[in-house]
C-alpha positions in Angstrom: -143.2 36.9 -5.0 -144.7 40.2 -4.0 -143.4 43.7 -4.6 -140.0 45.0 -4.8 -137.9 45.2 -1.6 -136.2 48.5 -0.9 -132.4 48.2 -0.4 -129.4 50.5 -0.5 -126.6 51.8 1.7 -125.7 54.8 3.8 -122.3 56.5 3.4 -120.5 58.1 6.3 -117.4 60.4 6.1 -115.5 61.1 9.3 -118.3 59.4 11.3 -121.1 61.7 9.9 -123.7 60.6 7.4 -123.3 62.1 3.9 -125.6 60.1 1.7 -128.3 57.4 1.7 -128.2 55.7 -1.7 -131.2 53.6 -2.7 -131.2 53.9 -6.5 -127.6 52.9 -7.4 -124.8 50.6 -6.5 -122.2 53.4 -6.4 -121.6 56.8 -4.8 -119.2 59.5 -6.0 -118.0 61.8 -3.2 -117.1 65.2 -4.5 -115.4 66.4 -1.3 -113.0 63.4 -1.1 -109.5 64.0 0.2 -106.7 61.4 0.7 -107.1 61.7 4.5 -110.9 61.3 4.5 -112.2 58.1 6.1 -115.4 56.4 5.0 -117.8 53.7 6.3 -120.8 52.1 4.6 -123.9 50.6 6.2 -126.5 48.5 4.4 -130.1 49.5 4.2 -132.7 46.7 3.8 -136.4 46.9 4.3 -136.1 50.5 5.6 -133.6 49.7 8.4 -129.9 50.4 8.5 -127.6 47.6 9.4 -124.1 47.6 11.0 -121.5 49.7 9.2 -118.2 48.7 7.9 -115.1 49.9 9.8 -114.1 53.4 8.7 -111.1 53.5 6.3 -109.3 55.9 4.1 -109.8 55.2 0.4 -107.2 57.6 -1.1 
């Protein structure tokens, strides 16, 4: 088993990227509103995968 594999996720709000998280399993969005919609896409081995459907969290 070689080195560590880089993994994480990208966060999108209203279809625009707002964060690429590679050092945590959570992301706190300071600009959140009840009407905001979010999507998340996995990042593995430096490549972004398919995102989740956008949805409101509030």
